[in-house]
C-alpha positions as CSV (number, residue, x, y, z in Angstrom):
1,L,103.3,-9.8,-152.1
2,L,106.7,-10.0,-153.8
3,E,108.7,-7.3,-155.6
4,T,112.2,-7.2,-157.0
5,K,114.1,-4.0,-157.8
6,K,117.1,-4.1,-160.2
7,V,117.9,-7.7,-159.2
8,T,121.2,-8.7,-160.8
9,K,123.2,-12.0,-160.5
10,I,126.7,-12.2,-161.9
11,F,128.8,-15.4,-162.3
12,G,132.3,-14.2,-163.1
13,G,131.7,-12.0,-166.2
14,L,128.3,-13.5,-167.0
15,H,125.2,-11.6,-166.2
16,A,122.8,-14.4,-165.6
17,N,120.1,-11.8,-164.4
18,S,120.5,-8.2,-165.1
19,D,118.4,-5.4,-163.5
20,I,115.2,-7.5,-163.1
21,D,112.1,-5.6,-161.9
22,F,109.4,-8.0,-161.1
23,S,106.2,-8.2,-158.9
24,I,103.3,-10.4,-158.1
25,D,100.2,-9.7,-156.1
26,E,98.3,-12.1,-153.7
27,G,96.2,-14.6,-155.6
28,E,97.9,-13.9,-158.9
29,I,99.6,-16.3,-161.3
30,V,102.6,-14.9,-163.2
31,A,104.3,-17.0,-165.9
32,I,107.9,-16.6,-166.9
33,I,108.9,-17.7,-170.4
34,G,111.9,-17.5,-172.6
35,P,114.6,-19.7,-174.3
36,N,116.8,-22.0,-172.4
37,G,119.7,-20.1,-170.7
38,S,117.6,-16.9,-170.4
39,G,118.0,-16.7,-166.6
40,K,114.6,-18.1,-165.5
41,T,115.8,-20.7,-163.1
42,T,118.6,-18.5,-161.9
43,F,116.0,-15.9,-161.0
44,Y,114.2,-18.6,-158.9
45,N,117.6,-19.5,-157.2
46,V,118.0,-15.8,-156.3
47,L,114.5,-15.4,-155.0
48,T,114.7,-18.4,-152.7
49,G,118.2,-17.6,-151.4
50,I,119.9,-20.6,-152.9
51,S,122.2,-18.3,-155.0
52,P,122.1,-14.8,-153.4
53,A,121.7,-11.8,-155.7
54,T,124.9,-9.8,-156.6
55,R,122.9,-6.6,-156.2
56,G,119.3,-5.4,-156.1
57,Q,116.5,-5.7,-153.6
58,I,113.9,-8.5,-153.0
59,I,110.9,-7.6,-150.9
60,F,108.6,-10.3,-149.7
61,K,105.7,-9.6,-147.4
62,G,107.2,-6.2,-146.7
63,K,110.6,-7.6,-145.7
64,S,113.9,-7.4,-147.5
65,I,115.0,-11.0,-148.0
66,E,118.0,-10.9,-150.4
67,K,120.4,-11.7,-147.5
68,M,118.2,-14.3,-145.8
69,Q,119.0,-18.1,-145.8
70,P,116.8,-20.4,-147.9
71,E,115.3,-22.1,-144.8
72,A,114.3,-18.6,-143.4
73,I,112.7,-17.7,-146.7
74,T,110.7,-20.9,-146.7
75,R,109.5,-20.2,-143.1
76,L,108.4,-16.8,-144.4
77,G,106.1,-18.5,-146.9
78,M,108.0,-19.0,-150.2
79,A,108.5,-22.5,-151.6
80,R,109.5,-24.0,-154.9
81,T,109.7,-27.1,-157.0
82,F,112.7,-27.9,-159.2
83,Q,113.2,-28.3,-163.0
84,N,114.9,-31.6,-162.3
85,I,113.0,-33.6,-159.7
86,R,114.6,-33.5,-156.3
87,L,112.7,-36.0,-154.1
88,F,114.3,-38.2,-151.4
89,G,114.0,-41.3,-153.5
90,N,114.8,-43.8,-150.9
91,M,112.3,-42.3,-148.5
92,T,108.6,-43.0,-148.6
93,V,106.1,-40.5,-150.0
94,A,104.9,-39.8,-146.5
95,E,108.4,-39.2,-145.2
96,N,109.0,-36.7,-148.0
97,I,106.1,-34.7,-146.6
98,I,107.4,-34.9,-143.1
99,I,110.8,-33.6,-144.3
100,A,109.0,-30.6,-145.8
101,R,107.4,-29.9,-142.4
102,H,110.8,-29.3,-140.9
103,C,110.5,-25.6,-141.5
104,R,107.5,-25.5,-139.2
105,R,109.1,-27.7,-136.5
106,K,109.1,-26.3,-132.9
107,T,110.4,-29.3,-131.0
108,G,114.0,-30.3,-130.4
109,I,116.2,-33.1,-129.2
110,W,115.0,-32.9,-125.6
111,D,111.4,-33.3,-126.7
112,S,112.4,-36.4,-128.6
113,L,114.3,-37.9,-125.6
114,I,111.4,-37.5,-123.1
115,G,108.5,-37.8,-125.6
116,S,107.0,-34.5,-124.6
117,P,103.3,-33.6,-125.3
118,R,104.5,-31.0,-127.7
119,L,106.3,-33.6,-129.8
120,K,103.2,-35.8,-129.9
121,K,101.1,-32.9,-131.0
122,E,103.6,-32.1,-133.7
123,E,103.7,-35.7,-134.9
124,A,99.9,-35.7,-135.1
125,E,100.0,-32.5,-137.1
126,N,102.5,-34.2,-139.5
127,Q,100.1,-37.0,-140.1
128,E,97.3,-34.6,-140.9
129,Y,99.5,-32.8,-143.4
130,I,100.5,-36.1,-145.0
131,K,96.8,-36.9,-145.6
132,K,95.8,-33.4,-146.6
133,C,98.7,-32.7,-149.1
134,L,98.7,-36.1,-150.7
135,E,95.0,-36.1,-151.1
136,Y,95.2,-32.7,-152.7
137,V,97.4,-34.0,-155.5
138,G,95.6,-37.4,-155.7
139,I,98.4,-39.8,-154.4
140,Y,97.5,-40.5,-150.9
141,D,97.1,-44.2,-151.7
142,K,100.8,-44.2,-152.5
143,K,101.9,-42.8,-149.2
144,D,103.9,-45.9,-148.2
145,W,105.7,-46.2,-151.6
146,L,109.3,-45.2,-152.0
147,A,109.4,-41.9,-153.9
148,K,111.7,-43.3,-156.6
149,N,109.1,-46.0,-157.5
150,L,106.4,-43.5,-158.3
151,P,105.6,-42.9,-162.0
152,Y,107.1,-39.7,-163.4
153,G,103.9,-37.7,-163.3
154,M,103.2,-38.7,-159.7
155,Q,106.7,-37.6,-158.7
156,R,105.9,-34.2,-160.1
157,R,102.7,-34.1,-158.1
158,L,104.6,-35.2,-154.9
159,E,106.9,-32.2,-155.4
160,I,103.8,-30.0,-155.4
161,A,102.5,-31.8,-152.3
162,R,105.9,-31.2,-150.5
163,V,105.7,-27.5,-151.3
164,L,102.1,-27.3,-149.9
165,A,103.4,-29.0,-146.7
166,T,105.6,-25.9,-146.0
167,E,102.4,-23.8,-145.7
168,P,103.4,-21.3,-148.4
169,S,101.7,-18.1,-149.6
170,L,103.9,-18.0,-152.7
171,I,104.6,-21.1,-154.8
172,L,107.4,-21.2,-157.4
173,L,106.9,-23.9,-160.0
174,D,109.9,-24.6,-162.4
175,E,108.6,-26.3,-165.6
176,P,106.2,-28.6,-163.7
177,A,104.8,-30.0,-167.0
178,A,108.2,-31.0,-168.4
179,G,108.2,-34.6,-169.7
180,M,104.5,-35.1,-169.0
181,N,102.1,-36.7,-171.4
182,P,98.8,-34.8,-172.3
183,H,96.8,-36.6,-169.6
184,E,99.3,-35.8,-166.9
185,K,99.4,-32.2,-168.1
186,D,95.6,-32.0,-167.8
187,E,95.8,-33.3,-164.2
188,L,98.5,-30.7,-163.4
189,V,96.3,-27.9,-164.8
190,E,93.5,-29.1,-162.5
191,I,95.8,-28.9,-159.5
192,I,97.1,-25.4,-160.4
193,N,93.6,-24.2,-161.0
194,R,92.5,-25.4,-157.5
195,L,95.6,-23.6,-156.1
196,K,94.5,-20.4,-157.9
197,A,90.9,-20.8,-156.7
198,E,92.3,-21.0,-153.1
199,K,94.2,-17.7,-153.6
200,Y,97.7,-19.0,-153.7
201,S,100.1,-16.8,-155.5
202,I,102.1,-18.7,-158.2
203,I,105.2,-17.9,-160.3
204,L,105.3,-20.4,-163.1
205,I,108.2,-21.2,-165.5
206,E,106.9,-23.2,-168.4
207,H,107.4,-23.7,-172.2
208,A,103.9,-25.1,-172.9
209,M,102.3,-21.8,-174.0
210,R,98.8,-23.2,-174.4
211,M,98.9,-24.2,-170.7
212,V,100.5,-20.8,-169.7
213,M,97.8,-18.8,-171.6
214,N,95.0,-20.8,-169.9
215,I,96.1,-20.3,-166.3
216,A,98.4,-17.3,-166.1
217,D,97.2,-13.7,-165.4
218,R,100.4,-12.1,-166.7
219,V,103.3,-13.4,-168.8
220,V,106.9,-12.1,-168.4
221,V,109.5,-12.7,-171.1
222,F,113.2,-13.3,-170.2
223,D,116.1,-13.3,-172.7
224,H,119.8,-13.1,-172.1
225,G,119.2,-12.5,-168.4
226,Q,116.9,-9.5,-169.0
227,K,113.2,-8.9,-168.7
228,I,112.3,-7.8,-172.2
229,A,108.5,-7.9,-172.3
230,E,105.4,-8.3,-170.2
231,V,101.9,-9.1,-171.3
232,T,98.5,-9.7,-169.5
233,T,96.3,-12.5,-170.7
234,K,93.2,-11.0,-169.2
235,T,91.5,-8.7,-171.8
236,S,87.8,-8.2,-172.6
237,G,88.4,-9.4,-176.2
238,G,90.0,-12.6,-175.0
239,G,93.3,-11.9,-176.6
240,V,96.5,-10.5,-175.1
241,H,97.4,-7.0,-174.3
242,F,100.9,-5.5,-174.4
243,I,101.7,-3.9,-171.0
244,Q,105.3,-3.1,-171.4
245,V,108.4,-3.6,-173.7
246,L,111.7,-2.8,-172.1
247,P,114.6,-1.8,-174.4
248,A,117.0,-4.7,-174.6
249,P,118.9,-6.8,-177.1
250,V,116.1,-8.9,-178.4
251,A,116.0,-12.5,-179.2
252,V,112.4,-13.3,-178.5
253,A,111.7,-16.9,-177.9
254,V,108.1,-18.2,-177.8
255,A,107.5,-21.6,-176.3
256,G,104.8,-23.7,-178.1
257,G,103.7,-27.2,-178.2
258,G,106.6,-28.7,-176.3
259,H,109.3,-26.9,-178.2
260,E,110.8,-23.5,-178.4
261,M,110.7,-21.2,-181.4
262,G,113.8,-19.0,-181.3
263,F,113.5,-15.7,-183.2
264,A,116.7,-13.7,-183.3
265,D,117.1,-12.9,-187.0
266,P,119.1,-9.6,-187.2
267,A,117.3,-8.8,-190.5
268,V,114.0,-8.3,-188.6
269,P,113.2,-5.0,-187.1
270,K,112.6,-5.2,-183.3
271,R,108.9,-4.1,-183.7
272,L,108.3,-7.1,-185.9
273,Q,109.9,-9.4,-183.4
274,Y,107.6,-8.0,-180.7
275,L,104.7,-8.5,-183.1
276,L,105.6,-12.1,-183.6
277,F,105.7,-12.7,-179.8
278,V,102.2,-11.1,-179.3
279,V,100.6,-12.8,-182.4
280,S,101.9,-16.2,-181.6
281,L,100.7,-16.5,-178.1
282,N,97.2,-17.5,-179.2
283,L,98.0,-19.3,-182.5
284,P,98.1,-23.1,-182.9
285,D,101.6,-24.4,-183.6
286,P,101.4,-24.9,-187.4
287,V,100.0,-21.4,-187.9
288,K,102.5,-20.0,-185.4
289,N,105.4,-21.5,-187.3
290,R,104.1,-20.2,-190.6
291,T,103.6,-16.8,-189.1
292,A,107.2,-16.7,-187.9
293,V,108.5,-17.4,-191.4
294,L,106.1,-14.8,-193.0
295,L,107.2,-12.1,-190.5
296,R,110.9,-12.9,-191.0
297,L,110.6,-12.6,-194.7
298,L,108.5,-9.4,-194.4
299,G,111.2,-8.0,-192.2
300,Q,113.8,-8.8,-194.8
301,C,111.7,-7.1,-197.4
302,L,111.5,-3.9,-195.3
303,Q,115.2,-3.8,-194.5
304,A,116.3,-4.7,-198.0
305,G,114.7,-1.5,-199.3
306,R,114.9,-1.3,-203.0
307,K,118.4,-2.8,-203.4
308,G,117.8,-4.5,-206.7
309,K,117.8,-8.3,-206.8
310,Q,117.9,-8.7,-203.0
311,F,114.6,-6.8,-202.6
312,F,112.8,-8.7,-205.3
313,H,114.1,-12.0,-204.1
314,S,112.8,-11.3,-200.6
315,V,109.4,-10.2,-202.0
316,A,109.1,-13.3,-204.1
317,N,109.8,-15.6,-201.2
318,F,107.2,-13.7,-199.0
319,L,104.5,-13.9,-201.7
320,C,105.1,-17.7,-202.3
321,L,104.3,-18.3,-198.7
322,L,101.0,-16.3,-198.6
């Protein structure tokens, strides 16, 4: 459905994205994780045409879209939510859905002036989509509220409803669970699972790893603007399986339990850093944090070699934590 080849985005001398190869199939959910500033949202901006790629190729539904305008990409079937909510706060919930339908609009000013049958048909379709999309996310009873007066969790759901109103085949969700309480997260997971059951393709940026592992088919790791690893969550043993590790300066960050665990200790061999990433995906937070410390100290032991006091000090620290 979507494929990128060597996509790069440069701001001045900063490589926000560097040679990103990425793909997603129809009906698949792919999660993108990584520390803040690793280029995840920039990648969304590049895909949707908000910030065009410096170089590289983006192919969506068999068409090259890297030079298309955002509205043309939306008409083609790609729509997104935003990390920071971007609703029209002084418009009603229903009016936010009508705005989203603009990309499917076929009428013009003359239809409005004469009240053409085509305009009436389009207005009836808009009302159908208001009901359909708002019922989908469970806020149809709030359709006459101003968007800014909705509770935070409902505003997040309205963003998803607005995406659905564009009739997408690929949905990009940018940290949809950010700031939500556990109950709101559960409701969000139900919505995403329904989208998955209806064969929508979804790219998900998220730091809540437990949610990611429950709903994603693959997990891609970004760091310093590069794709450094890719894993699949679908294995016969119920664990994770390493698909690919790309050579890159590694600072693996594993999101867990609402916070990020940065891991960029230069004393730790890269293989152990990768091991930390894979092991931690399925561990509860307390065990995950303990594992991080153990692996860091083990790495120090291995690198210290037999250099006298430094080696024995590292070993002692490691054994104390076992």
